[in-house]
A tleap script that builds the chain and sets N, CA, C and O, in Angstrom:
source leaprc.protein.ff14SB
mol = sequence {
  NMET THR ASP ASP THR ASP LEU ASP ARG PHE
  VAL ARG ALA GLN ASP PRO VAL TRP ASP ASP
  VAL ARG ARG GLU LEU SER SER GLY ARG LYS
  THR SER HIE TRP MET TRP PHE VAL PHE PRO
  GLN LEU ARG GLY LEU GLY ARG SER GLU THR
  ALA ARG PHE PHE GLY ILE SER ASP ARG ASP
  GLU ALA GLU ALA TYR ALA ARG HIE PRO VAL
  LEU GLY SER ARG LEU ASP GLU ALA THR ARG
  LEU LEU LEU ASN HIE ALA ASP THR PRO ILE
  GLN ASP ILE LEU GLY ASP THR ASP ALA LEU
  LYS LEU ARG SER SER ALA THR LEU PHE GLU
  ARG THR ALA PRO ALA PRO GLY PRO PHE THR
  ARG VAL LEU ASP SER PHE TYR ASP GLY GLU
  ARG CYS PRO HIE THR GLU GLU ARG LEU CGLY
}
set mol.1.N position { -28.189 -14.073 4.425 }
set mol.1.CA position { -27.284 -15.118 4.878 }
set mol.1.C position { -25.845 -14.731 4.543 }
set mol.1.O position { -25.591 -14.103 3.515 }
set mol.2.N position { -24.929 -15.098 5.388 }
set mol.2.CA position { -23.517 -14.782 5.223 }
set mol.2.C position { -22.850 -15.830 4.343 }
set mol.2.O position { -23.040 -17.029 4.548 }
set mol.3.N position { -22.071 -15.382 3.366 }
set mol.3.CA position { -21.319 -16.357 2.587 }
set mol.3.C position { -19.873 -16.368 3.064 }
set mol.3.O position { -19.454 -15.514 3.845 }
set mol.4.N position { -19.112 -17.361 2.573 }
set mol.4.CA position { -17.743 -17.538 3.056 }
set mol.4.C position { -16.857 -16.334 2.781 }
set mol.4.O position { -15.913 -16.091 3.533 }
set mol.5.N position { -17.132 -15.570 1.723 }
set mol.5.CA position { -16.279 -14.418 1.438 }
set mol.5.C position { -16.383 -13.365 2.531 }
set mol.5.O position { -15.416 -12.645 2.783 }
set mol.6.N position { -17.528 -13.262 3.181 }
set mol.6.CA position { -17.661 -12.329 4.297 }
set mol.6.C position { -16.791 -12.751 5.480 }
set mol.6.O position { -16.373 -11.912 6.278 }
set mol.7.N position { -16.522 -14.041 5.591 }
set mol.7.CA position { -15.744 -14.562 6.713 }
set mol.7.C position { -14.246 -14.595 6.419 }
set mol.7.O position { -13.443 -14.864 7.312 }
set mol.8.N position { -13.871 -14.323 5.174 }
set mol.8.CA position { -12.453 -14.361 4.813 }
set mol.8.C position { -11.620 -13.405 5.649 }
set mol.8.O position { -10.436 -13.656 5.872 }
set mol.9.N position { -12.215 -12.313 6.117 }
set mol.9.CA position { -11.455 -11.357 6.929 }
set mol.9.C position { -10.903 -12.030 8.181 }
set mol.9.O position { -9.817 -11.680 8.642 }
set mol.10.N position { -11.631 -12.983 8.731 }
set mol.10.CA position { -11.172 -13.699 9.918 }
set mol.10.C position { -10.044 -14.674 9.574 }
set mol.10.O position { -9.038 -14.745 10.280 }
set mol.11.N position { -10.221 -15.419 8.493 }
set mol.11.CA position { -9.191 -16.385 8.088 }
set mol.11.C position { -7.890 -15.653 7.782 }
set mol.11.O position { -6.820 -16.075 8.221 }
set mol.12.N position { -7.980 -14.558 7.030 }
set mol.12.CA position { -6.770 -13.785 6.688 }
set mol.12.C position { -6.068 -13.254 7.939 }
set mol.12.O position { -4.839 -13.211 7.990 }
set mol.13.N position { -6.832 -12.857 8.929 }
set mol.13.CA position { -6.232 -12.340 10.165 }
set mol.13.C position { -5.630 -13.461 11.008 }
set mol.13.O position { -4.576 -13.282 11.619 }
set mol.14.N position { -6.295 -14.612 11.043 }
set mol.14.CA position { -5.831 -15.715 11.883 }
set mol.14.C position { -4.613 -16.438 11.321 }
set mol.14.O position { -3.718 -16.821 12.074 }
set mol.15.N position { -4.572 -16.626 10.011 }
set mol.15.CA position { -3.531 -17.471 9.418 }
set mol.15.C position { -2.115 -17.135 9.882 }
set mol.15.O position { -1.395 -18.046 10.292 }
set mol.16.N position { -1.681 -15.880 9.841 }
set mol.16.CA position { -0.289 -15.611 10.211 }
set mol.16.C position { 0.013 -15.718 11.707 }
set mol.16.O position { 1.181 -15.787 12.090 }
set mol.17.N position { -1.012 -15.733 12.556 }
set mol.17.CA position { -0.768 -15.736 14.007 }
set mol.17.C position { -1.301 -16.990 14.706 }
set mol.17.O position { -1.207 -17.101 15.928 }
set mol.18.N position { -1.856 -17.929 13.944 }
set mol.18.CA position { -2.531 -19.052 14.595 }
set mol.18.C position { -1.592 -19.848 15.500 }
set mol.18.O position { -2.000 -20.262 16.585 }
set mol.19.N position { -0.351 -20.071 15.084 }
set mol.19.CA position { 0.592 -20.798 15.946 }
set mol.19.C position { 0.831 -20.041 17.248 }
set mol.19.O position { 0.945 -20.660 18.306 }
set mol.20.N position { 0.909 -18.720 17.189 }
set mol.20.CA position { 1.070 -17.906 18.399 }
set mol.20.C position { -0.149 -18.031 19.310 }
set mol.20.O position { -0.012 -18.160 20.526 }
set mol.21.N position { -1.339 -17.994 18.715 }
set mol.21.CA position { -2.577 -18.132 19.493 }
set mol.21.C position { -2.558 -19.452 20.250 }
set mol.21.O position { -2.826 -19.488 21.451 }
set mol.22.N position { -2.246 -20.523 19.559 }
set mol.22.CA position { -2.221 -21.853 20.186 }
set mol.22.C position { -1.179 -21.910 21.307 }
set mol.22.O position { -1.441 -22.445 22.385 }
set mol.23.N position { -0.017 -21.360 21.042 }
set mol.23.CA position { 1.062 -21.372 22.040 }
set mol.23.C position { 0.660 -20.562 23.281 }
set mol.23.O position { 0.867 -21.016 24.407 }
set mol.24.N position { 0.102 -19.396 23.085 }
set mol.24.CA position { -0.300 -18.544 24.209 }
set mol.24.C position { -1.425 -19.177 25.017 }
set mol.24.O position { -1.385 -19.170 26.247 }
set mol.25.N position { -2.419 -19.721 24.340 }
set mol.25.CA position { -3.519 -20.359 25.072 }
set mol.25.C position { -3.051 -21.626 25.777 }
set mol.25.O position { -3.516 -21.931 26.875 }
set mol.26.N position { -2.145 -22.357 25.163 }
set mol.26.CA position { -1.600 -23.556 25.815 }
set mol.26.C position { -0.833 -23.200 27.078 }
set mol.26.O position { -0.874 -23.929 28.069 }
set mol.27.N position { -0.131 -22.070 27.032 }
set mol.27.CA position { 0.658 -21.650 28.193 }
set mol.27.C position { -0.199 -20.983 29.266 }
set mol.27.O position { 0.240 -20.817 30.405 }
set mol.28.N position { -1.422 -20.602 28.898 }
set mol.28.CA position { -2.299 -19.938 29.857 }
set mol.28.C position { -2.023 -18.458 30.020 }
set mol.28.O position { -2.352 -17.873 31.052 }
set mol.29.N position { -1.414 -17.839 28.996 }
set mol.29.CA position { -1.087 -16.410 29.086 }
set mol.29.C position { -1.093 -15.789 27.699 }
set mol.29.O position { -0.208 -16.069 26.891 }
set mol.30.N position { -2.077 -14.953 27.415 }
set mol.30.CA position { -2.162 -14.244 26.136 }
set mol.30.C position { -1.211 -13.052 26.174 }
set mol.30.O position { -1.254 -12.243 27.101 }
set mol.31.N position { -0.355 -12.950 25.162 }
set mol.31.CA position { 0.633 -11.872 25.148 }
set mol.31.C position { 0.613 -11.036 23.868 }
set mol.31.O position { 1.304 -10.020 23.788 }
set mol.32.N position { -0.161 -11.445 22.879 }
set mol.32.CA position { -0.224 -10.669 21.639 }
set mol.32.C position { -1.679 -10.323 21.312 }
set mol.32.O position { -2.583 -10.632 22.087 }
set mol.33.N position { -1.895 -9.688 20.177 }
set mol.33.CA position { -3.206 -9.089 19.870 }
set mol.33.C position { -3.935 -9.875 18.787 }
set mol.33.O position { -3.618 -9.755 17.603 }
set mol.34.N position { -4.904 -10.671 19.194 }
set mol.34.CA position { -5.680 -11.484 18.255 }
set mol.34.C position { -7.111 -11.737 18.730 }
set mol.34.O position { -7.864 -12.446 18.063 }
set mol.35.N position { -7.477 -11.193 19.821 }
set mol.35.CA position { -8.767 -11.518 20.437 }
set mol.35.C position { -9.945 -11.252 19.506 }
set mol.35.O position { -10.865 -12.065 19.426 }
set mol.36.N position { -9.923 -10.109 18.795 }
set mol.36.CA position { -11.064 -9.698 17.964 }
set mol.36.C position { -11.447 -10.749 16.937 }
set mol.36.O position { -12.631 -10.950 16.665 }
set mol.37.N position { -10.452 -11.425 16.363 }
set mol.37.CA position { -10.746 -12.327 15.246 }
set mol.37.C position { -10.680 -13.803 15.609 }
set mol.37.O position { -10.976 -14.648 14.764 }
set mol.38.N position { -10.304 -14.139 16.828 }
set mol.38.CA position { -10.346 -15.535 17.287 }
set mol.38.C position { -11.608 -15.783 18.100 }
set mol.38.O position { -12.275 -16.800 17.915 }
set mol.39.N position { -11.937 -14.867 18.992 }
set mol.39.CA position { -13.163 -14.930 19.798 }
set mol.39.C position { -14.003 -13.679 19.498 }
set mol.39.O position { -14.112 -12.790 20.343 }
set mol.40.N position { -14.590 -13.611 18.309 }
set mol.40.CA position { -15.329 -12.395 17.951 }
set mol.40.C position { -16.591 -12.215 18.779 }
set mol.40.O position { -17.154 -13.169 19.316 }
set mol.41.N position { -17.008 -10.983 18.863 }
set mol.41.CA position { -18.254 -10.643 19.557 }
set mol.41.C position { -19.152 -9.888 18.579 }
set mol.41.O position { -18.734 -9.567 17.466 }
set mol.42.N position { -20.354 -9.615 18.987 }
set mol.42.CA position { -21.279 -8.895 18.119 }
set mol.42.C position { -20.769 -7.490 17.819 }
set mol.42.O position { -20.212 -6.817 18.686 }
set mol.43.N position { -20.967 -7.067 16.592 }
set mol.43.CA position { -20.609 -5.704 16.192 }
set mol.43.C position { -21.404 -4.716 17.040 }
set mol.43.O position { -22.598 -4.900 17.278 }
set mol.44.N position { -20.735 -3.684 17.484 }
set mol.44.CA position { -21.382 -2.668 18.305 }
set mol.44.C position { -21.029 -2.781 19.773 }
set mol.44.O position { -21.270 -1.846 20.537 }
set mol.45.N position { -20.460 -3.914 20.189 }
set mol.45.CA position { -20.053 -4.040 21.592 }
set mol.45.C position { -18.691 -3.410 21.828 }
set mol.45.O position { -18.432 -2.871 22.904 }
set mol.46.N position { -17.826 -3.472 20.837 }
set mol.46.CA position { -16.521 -2.829 20.930 }
set mol.46.C position { -16.552 -1.499 20.207 }
set mol.46.O position { -17.343 -1.311 19.282 }
set mol.47.N position { -15.701 -0.573 20.619 }
set mol.47.CA position { -15.740 0.782 20.059 }
set mol.47.C position { -14.647 1.066 19.036 }
set mol.47.O position { -14.755 2.020 18.265 }
set mol.48.N position { -13.616 0.264 19.022 }
set mol.48.CA position { -12.497 0.542 18.119 }
set mol.48.C position { -12.855 0.161 16.680 }
set mol.48.O position { -13.793 -0.596 16.429 }
set mol.49.N position { -12.083 0.704 15.759 }
set mol.49.CA position { -12.269 0.356 14.346 }
set mol.49.C position { -12.041 -1.142 14.136 }
set mol.49.O position { -12.757 -1.776 13.361 }
set mol.50.N position { -11.051 -1.704 14.818 }
set mol.50.CA position { -10.780 -3.138 14.703 }
set mol.50.C position { -11.954 -3.954 15.221 }
set mol.50.O position { -12.344 -4.943 14.600 }
set mol.51.N position { -12.516 -3.552 16.345 }
set mol.51.CA position { -13.678 -4.260 16.900 }
set mol.51.C position { -14.857 -4.192 15.936 }
set mol.51.O position { -15.591 -5.167 15.779 }
set mol.52.N position { -15.035 -3.057 15.301 }
set mol.52.CA position { -16.134 -2.939 14.324 }
set mol.52.C position { -15.878 -3.825 13.108 }
set mol.52.O position { -16.790 -4.495 12.622 }
set mol.53.N position { -14.643 -3.828 12.617 }
set mol.53.CA position { -14.305 -4.613 11.431 }
set mol.53.C position { -14.521 -6.103 11.675 }
set mol.53.O position { -15.054 -6.807 10.818 }
set mol.54.N position { -14.104 -6.581 12.850 }
set mol.54.CA position { -14.227 -8.002 13.158 }
set mol.54.C position { -15.500 -8.341 13.928 }
set mol.54.O position { -15.692 -9.489 14.328 }
set mol.55.N position { -16.355 -7.372 14.135 }
set mol.55.CA position { -17.607 -7.652 14.824 }
set mol.55.C position { -18.510 -8.543 13.990 }
set mol.55.O position { -18.586 -8.400 12.770 }
set mol.56.N position { -19.186 -9.453 14.650 }
set mol.56.CA position { -20.157 -10.342 14.003 }
set mol.56.C position { -21.460 -9.556 13.844 }
set mol.56.O position { -21.970 -8.986 14.808 }
set mol.57.N position { -21.987 -9.530 12.639 }
set mol.57.CA position { -23.130 -8.660 12.354 }
set mol.57.C position { -24.442 -9.150 12.950 }
set mol.57.O position { -25.276 -8.341 13.356 }
set mol.58.N position { -24.637 -10.468 13.008 }
set mol.58.CA position { -25.925 -10.985 13.464 }
set mol.58.C position { -25.827 -12.485 13.734 }
set mol.58.O position { -24.760 -13.087 13.615 }
set mol.59.N position { -26.948 -13.062 14.096 }
set mol.59.CA position { -27.013 -14.491 14.399 }
set mol.59.C position { -26.557 -15.335 13.199 }
set mol.59.O position { -25.830 -16.313 13.375 }
set mol.60.N position { -26.975 -14.966 11.993 }
set mol.60.CA position { -26.601 -15.734 10.803 }
set mol.60.C position { -25.090 -15.776 10.614 }
set mol.60.O position { -24.528 -16.828 10.307 }
set mol.61.N position { -24.434 -14.634 10.797 }
set mol.61.CA position { -22.983 -14.619 10.624 }
set mol.61.C position { -22.305 -15.427 11.727 }
set mol.61.O position { -21.309 -16.101 11.462 }
set mol.62.N position { -22.811 -15.377 12.938 }
set mol.62.CA position { -22.244 -16.185 14.027 }
set mol.62.C position { -22.390 -17.671 13.722 }
set mol.62.O position { -21.454 -18.444 13.928 }
set mol.63.N position { -23.552 -18.070 13.234 }
set mol.63.CA position { -23.762 -19.478 12.876 }
set mol.63.C position { -22.820 -19.895 11.752 }
set mol.63.O position { -22.261 -20.991 11.786 }
set mol.64.N position { -22.642 -19.030 10.756 }
set mol.64.CA position { -21.739 -19.328 9.644 }
set mol.64.C position { -20.295 -19.434 10.127 }
set mol.64.O position { -19.554 -20.307 9.674 }
set mol.65.N position { -19.891 -18.556 11.038 }
set mol.65.CA position { -18.538 -18.603 11.608 }
set mol.65.C position { -18.326 -19.948 12.299 }
set mol.65.O position { -17.311 -20.606 12.072 }
set mol.66.N position { -19.257 -20.353 13.124 }
set mol.66.CA position { -19.126 -21.601 13.885 }
set mol.66.C position { -19.135 -22.827 12.974 }
set mol.66.O position { -18.527 -23.843 13.311 }
set mol.67.N position { -19.808 -22.752 11.834 }
set mol.67.CA position { -19.873 -23.877 10.896 }
set mol.67.C position { -18.729 -23.870 9.883 }
set mol.67.O position { -18.487 -24.877 9.218 }
set mol.68.N position { -18.035 -22.760 9.764 }
set mol.68.CA position { -16.956 -22.624 8.777 }
set mol.68.C position { -15.891 -23.684 9.053 }
set mol.68.O position { -15.522 -23.885 10.210 }
set mol.69.N position { -15.385 -24.369 8.017 }
set mol.69.CA position { -14.442 -25.470 8.266 }
set mol.69.C position { -13.151 -25.054 8.964 }
set mol.69.O position { -12.608 -25.825 9.755 }
set mol.70.N position { -12.658 -23.870 8.694 }
set mol.70.CA position { -11.431 -23.399 9.351 }
set mol.70.C position { -11.769 -22.657 10.641 }
set mol.70.O position { -11.237 -22.983 11.702 }
set mol.71.N position { -12.635 -21.681 10.557 }
set mol.71.CA position { -12.935 -20.837 11.718 }
set mol.71.C position { -13.608 -21.619 12.836 }
set mol.71.O position { -13.262 -21.447 14.005 }
set mol.72.N position { -14.553 -22.465 12.497 }
set mol.72.CA position { -15.233 -23.266 13.517 }
set mol.72.C position { -14.274 -24.202 14.224 }
set mol.72.O position { -14.323 -24.348 15.446 }
set mol.73.N position { -13.400 -24.838 13.453 }
set mol.73.CA position { -12.403 -25.740 14.038 }
set mol.73.C position { -11.447 -24.985 14.958 }
set mol.73.O position { -11.122 -25.461 16.046 }
set mol.74.N position { -11.002 -23.821 14.525 }
set mol.74.CA position { -10.096 -23.022 15.356 }
set mol.74.C position { -10.797 -22.487 16.599 }
set mol.74.O position { -10.200 -22.436 17.674 }
set mol.75.N position { -12.051 -22.091 16.460 }
set mol.75.CA position { -12.809 -21.627 17.623 }
set mol.75.C position { -12.926 -22.744 18.653 }
set mol.75.O position { -12.745 -22.514 19.849 }
set mol.76.N position { -13.225 -23.944 18.188 }
set mol.76.CA position { -13.306 -25.090 19.099 }
set mol.76.C position { -11.962 -25.363 19.771 }
set mol.76.O position { -11.898 -25.586 20.980 }
set mol.77.N position { -10.887 -25.345 18.975 }
set mol.77.CA position { -9.562 -25.608 19.537 }
set mol.77.C position { -9.172 -24.542 20.562 }
set mol.77.O position { -8.694 -24.874 21.647 }
set mol.78.N position { -9.369 -23.285 20.232 }
set mol.78.CA position { -9.018 -22.205 21.155 }
set mol.78.C position { -9.824 -22.315 22.445 }
set mol.78.O position { -9.301 -22.069 23.532 }
set mol.79.N position { -11.079 -22.679 22.326 }
set mol.79.CA position { -11.934 -22.831 23.506 }
set mol.79.C position { -11.452 -23.988 24.365 }
set mol.79.O position { -11.390 -23.867 25.589 }
set mol.80.N position { -11.112 -25.102 23.742 }
set mol.80.CA position { -10.584 -26.253 24.501 }
set mol.80.C position { -9.275 -25.890 25.207 }
set mol.80.O position { -9.066 -26.260 26.362 }
set mol.81.N position { -8.405 -25.171 24.516 }
set mol.81.CA position { -7.138 -24.777 25.132 }
set mol.81.C position { -7.373 -23.886 26.348 }
set mol.81.O position { -6.695 -24.031 27.365 }
set mol.82.N position { -8.318 -22.977 26.247 }
set mol.82.CA position { -8.666 -22.133 27.401 }
set mol.82.C position { -9.186 -22.972 28.561 }
set mol.82.O position { -8.814 -22.750 29.713 }
set mol.83.N position { -10.042 -23.930 28.253 }
set mol.83.CA position { -10.649 -24.746 29.309 }
set mol.83.C position { -9.627 -25.599 30.049 }
set mol.83.O position { -9.904 -26.064 31.155 }
set mol.84.N position { -8.456 -25.815 29.464 }
set mol.84.CA position { -7.383 -26.516 30.183 }
set mol.84.C position { -6.893 -25.713 31.380 }
set mol.84.O position { -6.191 -26.244 32.241 }
set mol.85.N position { -7.262 -24.436 31.439 }
set mol.85.CA position { -6.832 -23.545 32.522 }
set mol.85.C position { -8.022 -23.059 33.342 }
set mol.85.O position { -8.001 -21.949 33.874 }
set mol.86.N position { -9.051 -23.883 33.443 }
set mol.86.CA position { -10.299 -23.480 34.110 }
set mol.86.C position { -10.105 -23.144 35.586 }
set mol.86.O position { -10.975 -22.521 36.196 }
set mol.87.N position { -8.983 -23.547 36.163 }
set mol.87.CA position { -8.713 -23.239 37.571 }
set mol.87.C position { -7.981 -21.902 37.746 }
set mol.87.O position { -7.649 -21.514 38.866 }
set mol.88.N position { -7.734 -21.206 36.640 }
set mol.88.CA position { -7.033 -19.921 36.664 }
set mol.88.C position { -8.032 -18.806 36.356 }
set mol.88.O position { -8.834 -18.946 35.432 }
set mol.89.N position { -8.004 -17.709 37.103 }
set mol.89.CA position { -8.903 -16.592 36.753 }
set mol.89.C position { -8.671 -16.147 35.308 }
set mol.89.O position { -7.531 -15.991 34.871 }
set mol.90.N position { -9.751 -15.949 34.586 }
set mol.90.CA position { -9.642 -15.607 33.168 }
set mol.90.C position { -8.889 -14.298 32.958 }
set mol.90.O position { -8.234 -14.127 31.930 }
set mol.91.N position { -8.968 -13.373 33.909 }
set mol.91.CA position { -8.230 -12.108 33.791 }
set mol.91.C position { -6.723 -12.358 33.811 }
set mol.91.O position { -5.965 -11.616 33.187 }
set mol.92.N position { -6.286 -13.394 34.522 }
set mol.92.CA position { -4.863 -13.731 34.549 }
set mol.92.C position { -4.398 -14.310 33.218 }
set mol.92.O position { -3.221 -14.203 32.873 }
set mol.93.N position { -5.301 -14.914 32.476 }
set mol.93.CA position { -4.967 -15.512 31.183 }
set mol.93.C position { -5.025 -14.468 30.073 }
set mol.93.O position { -4.114 -14.377 29.250 }
set mol.94.N position { -6.097 -13.682 30.054 }
set mol.94.CA position { -6.355 -12.776 28.930 }
set mol.94.C position { -6.156 -11.299 29.236 }
set mol.94.O position { -5.981 -10.498 28.317 }
set mol.95.N position { -6.178 -10.928 30.502 }
set mol.95.CA position { -6.229 -9.516 30.868 }
set mol.95.C position { -7.683 -9.100 31.025 }
set mol.95.O position { -8.584 -9.784 30.540 }
set mol.96.N position { -7.909 -7.990 31.695 }
set mol.96.CA position { -9.271 -7.564 32.035 }
set mol.96.C position { -10.150 -7.286 30.812 }
set mol.96.O position { -11.285 -7.758 30.743 }
set mol.97.N position { -9.635 -6.533 29.864 }
set mol.97.CA position { -10.442 -6.153 28.700 }
set mol.97.C position { -10.808 -7.365 27.856 }
set mol.97.O position { -11.964 -7.525 27.464 }
set mol.98.N position { -9.832 -8.217 27.575 }
set mol.98.CA position { -10.115 -9.385 26.745 }
set mol.98.C position { -10.961 -10.416 27.480 }
set mol.98.O position { -11.654 -11.209 26.843 }
set mol.99.N position { -10.918 -10.418 28.794 }
set mol.99.CA position { -11.814 -11.298 29.554 }
set mol.99.C position { -13.269 -10.900 29.320 }
set mol.99.O position { -14.141 -11.766 29.234 }
set mol.100.N position { -13.537 -9.609 29.216 }
set mol.100.CA position { -14.896 -9.144 28.899 }
set mol.100.C position { -15.296 -9.556 27.485 }
set mol.100.O position { -16.430 -9.973 27.252 }
set mol.101.N position { -14.364 -9.440 26.549 }
set mol.101.CA position { -14.640 -9.835 25.165 }
set mol.101.C position { -14.949 -11.326 25.082 }
set mol.101.O position { -15.843 -11.739 24.343 }
set mol.102.N position { -14.206 -12.134 25.842 }
set mol.102.CA position { -14.449 -13.577 25.813 }
set mol.102.C position { -15.848 -13.901 26.317 }
set mol.102.O position { -16.526 -14.753 25.742 }
set mol.103.N position { -16.286 -13.243 27.370 }
set mol.103.CA position { -17.632 -13.511 27.886 }
set mol.103.C position { -18.678 -13.192 26.819 }
set mol.103.O position { -19.641 -13.940 26.650 }
set mol.104.N position { -18.493 -12.101 26.110 }
set mol.104.CA position { -19.414 -11.748 25.026 }
set mol.104.C position { -19.379 -12.793 23.917 }
set mol.104.O position { -20.424 -13.210 23.417 }
set mol.105.N position { -18.178 -13.214 23.535 }
set mol.105.CA position { -18.027 -14.199 22.471 }
set mol.105.C position { -18.616 -15.549 22.875 }
set mol.105.O position { -19.326 -16.176 22.088 }
set mol.106.N position { -18.328 -15.994 24.084 }
set mol.106.CA position { -18.859 -17.281 24.549 }
set mol.106.C position { -20.378 -17.247 24.644 }
set mol.106.O position { -21.041 -18.239 24.337 }
set mol.107.N position { -20.932 -16.122 25.063 }
set mol.107.CA position { -22.394 -15.977 25.104 }
set mol.107.C position { -22.965 -16.067 23.694 }
set mol.107.O position { -23.977 -16.731 23.470 }
set mol.108.N position { -22.321 -15.404 22.753 }
set mol.108.CA position { -22.762 -15.431 21.361 }
set mol.108.C position { -22.759 -16.851 20.807 }
set mol.108.O position { -23.750 -17.299 20.232 }
set mol.109.N position { -21.647 -17.557 20.980 }
set mol.109.CA position { -21.538 -18.882 20.374 }
set mol.109.C position { -22.281 -19.955 21.160 }
set mol.109.O position { -22.642 -20.989 20.598 }
set mol.110.N position { -22.513 -19.729 22.431 }
set mol.110.CA position { -23.377 -20.649 23.166 }
set mol.110.C position { -24.777 -20.634 22.548 }
set mol.110.O position { -25.451 -21.663 22.496 }
set mol.111.N position { -25.199 -19.483 22.091 }
set mol.111.CA position { -26.545 -19.323 21.515 }
set mol.111.C position { -26.612 -19.688 20.032 }
set mol.111.O position { -27.707 -19.899 19.511 }
set mol.112.N position { -25.465 -19.767 19.331 }
set mol.112.CA position { -25.516 -19.917 17.870 }
set mol.112.C position { -24.735 -21.097 17.309 }
set mol.112.O position { -24.993 -21.505 16.176 }
set mol.113.N position { -23.797 -21.658 18.049 }
set mol.113.CA position { -22.971 -22.745 17.520 }
set mol.113.C position { -23.744 -24.061 17.512 }
set mol.113.O position { -24.617 -24.277 18.352 }
set mol.114.N position { -23.420 -24.947 16.555 }
set mol.114.CA position { -24.089 -26.247 16.517 }
set mol.114.C position { -23.855 -27.072 17.788 }
set mol.114.O position { -24.724 -27.836 18.210 }
set mol.115.N position { -22.673 -26.911 18.392 }
set mol.115.CA position { -22.344 -27.625 19.632 }
set mol.115.C position { -21.986 -26.585 20.691 }
set mol.115.O position { -20.822 -26.199 20.795 }
set mol.116.N position { -22.957 -26.124 21.475 }
set mol.116.CA position { -22.710 -25.019 22.406 }
set mol.116.C position { -21.987 -25.409 23.693 }
set mol.116.O position { -21.584 -24.530 24.455 }
set mol.117.N position { -21.816 -26.692 23.951 }
set mol.117.CA position { -21.268 -27.146 25.224 }
set mol.117.C position { -19.975 -26.496 25.668 }
set mol.117.O position { -19.883 -26.074 26.820 }
set mol.118.N position { -18.959 -26.394 24.800 }
set mol.118.CA position { -17.706 -25.773 25.245 }
set mol.118.C position { -17.880 -24.319 25.684 }
set mol.118.O position { -17.193 -23.861 26.597 }
set mol.119.N position { -18.781 -23.605 25.049 }
set mol.119.CA position { -19.002 -22.200 25.401 }
set mol.119.C position { -19.738 -22.092 26.733 }
set mol.119.O position { -19.484 -21.181 27.521 }
set mol.120.N position { -20.643 -23.021 26.974 }
set mol.120.CA position { -21.305 -23.094 28.279 }
set mol.120.C position { -20.270 -23.370 29.360 }
set mol.120.O position { -20.324 -22.776 30.437 }
set mol.121.N position { -19.324 -24.271 29.081 }
set mol.121.CA position { -18.273 -24.577 30.062 }
set mol.121.C position { -17.382 -23.365 30.322 }
set mol.121.O position { -16.982 -23.128 31.462 }
set mol.122.N position { -17.069 -22.596 29.282 }
set mol.122.CA position { -16.287 -21.365 29.477 }
set mol.122.C position { -17.042 -20.417 30.396 }
set mol.122.O position { -16.469 -19.876 31.341 }
set mol.123.N position { -18.316 -20.217 30.122 }
set mol.123.CA position { -19.120 -19.296 30.938 }
set mol.123.C position { -19.254 -19.798 32.370 }
set mol.123.O position { -19.182 -19.007 33.311 }
set mol.124.N position { -19.445 -21.086 32.543 }
set mol.124.CA position { -19.569 -21.647 33.890 }
set mol.124.C position { -18.237 -21.619 34.638 }
set mol.124.O position { -18.195 -21.292 35.824 }
set mol.125.N position { -17.153 -21.960 33.943 }
set mol.125.CA position { -15.841 -22.062 34.592 }
set mol.125.C position { -15.231 -20.711 34.934 }
set mol.125.O position { -14.689 -20.528 36.024 }
set mol.126.N position { -15.318 -19.774 34.015 }
set mol.126.CA position { -14.620 -18.501 34.184 }
set mol.126.C position { -15.505 -17.348 34.656 }
set mol.126.O position { -15.000 -16.344 35.158 }
set mol.127.N position { -16.820 -17.489 34.497 }
set mol.127.CA position { -17.721 -16.364 34.782 }
set mol.127.C position { -18.862 -16.754 35.718 }
set mol.127.O position { -19.865 -16.045 35.802 }
set mol.128.N position { -18.715 -17.871 36.417 }
set mol.128.CA position { -19.770 -18.342 37.330 }
set mol.128.C position { -21.133 -18.394 36.646 }
set mol.128.O position { -22.162 -18.121 37.265 }
set mol.129.N position { -21.125 -18.747 35.369 }
set mol.129.CA position { -22.374 -18.908 34.632 }
set mol.129.C position { -23.019 -17.623 34.159 }
set mol.129.O position { -24.109 -17.662 33.588 }
set mol.130.N position { -22.380 -16.486 34.380 }
set mol.130.CA position { -22.961 -15.202 33.956 }
set mol.130.C position { -22.710 -14.970 32.468 }
set mol.130.O position { -21.570 -14.988 32.004 }
set mol.131.N position { -23.787 -14.755 31.743 }
set mol.131.CA position { -23.707 -14.441 30.324 }
set mol.131.C position { -23.554 -12.936 30.144 }
set mol.131.O position { -23.814 -12.157 31.061 }
set mol.132.N position { -23.132 -12.543 28.955 }
set mol.132.CA position { -23.042 -11.118 28.630 }
set mol.132.C position { -24.449 -10.591 28.373 }
set mol.132.O position { -25.092 -11.002 27.408 }
set mol.133.N position { -24.937 -9.688 29.220 }
set mol.133.CA position { -26.312 -9.203 29.033 }
set mol.133.C position { -26.497 -8.419 27.733 }
set mol.133.O position { -27.584 -8.441 27.155 }
set mol.134.N position { -25.465 -7.733 27.269 }
set mol.134.CA position { -25.564 -6.959 26.029 }
set mol.134.C position { -25.725 -7.889 24.825 }
set mol.134.O position { -26.495 -7.609 23.907 }
set mol.135.N position { -24.986 -8.996 24.849 }
set mol.135.CA position { -25.100 -9.973 23.761 }
set mol.135.C position { -26.469 -10.627 23.784 }
set mol.135.O position { -27.111 -10.773 22.745 }
set mol.136.N position { -26.914 -11.019 24.967 }
set mol.136.CA position { -28.234 -11.656 25.069 }
set mol.136.C position { -29.339 -10.711 24.590 }
set mol.136.O position { -30.267 -11.131 23.899 }
set mol.137.N position { -29.231 -9.452 24.958 }
set mol.137.CA position { -30.248 -8.473 24.550 }
set mol.137.C position { -30.284 -8.313 23.031 }
set mol.137.O position { -31.357 -8.257 22.430 }
set mol.138.N position { -29.108 -8.239 22.420 }
set mol.138.CA position { -29.049 -8.042 20.968 }
set mol.138.C position { -29.509 -9.278 20.197 }
set mol.138.O position { -30.046 -9.161 19.096 }
set mol.139.N position { -29.299 -10.463 20.777 }
set mol.139.CA position { -29.747 -11.685 20.105 }
set mol.139.C position { -31.243 -11.914 20.274 }
set mol.139.O position { -31.862 -12.641 19.498 }
set mol.140.N position { -31.818 -11.283 21.300 }
set mol.140.CA position { -33.265 -11.390 21.534 }
set mol.140.C position { -33.712 -12.650 22.215 }
set mol.140.O position { -34.906 -12.832 22.455 }
savepdb mol mol.pdb
quit
């Protein structure tokens, strides 16, 4: 089981940029680099050192992230802010690469979060209901 100290890497990364994340998502245009630690995906899907560092190791860590008092709340807020732009192609909001990361992250949290509804809405709104097959395969 994952303890909170394992998740501190996300809190430390988010704290200095959280206002920027909120501002960018509210405006519907991501312009800085925070995707790995706001909408994390399973470890092994990304190839960079940063993607590996912020990769979620397994279902338990994803569940702990979603339940974490800071990270879970921020994940919900970021997801709601994105959904305010559901009529805009996700690539226009995040760019092509981060749009792929979001699909992986939303698939992960749809399967592991206590309240999966917002992640289902992200997948339905931005991806025509298509889940990330790599994430689904790894979760089993």
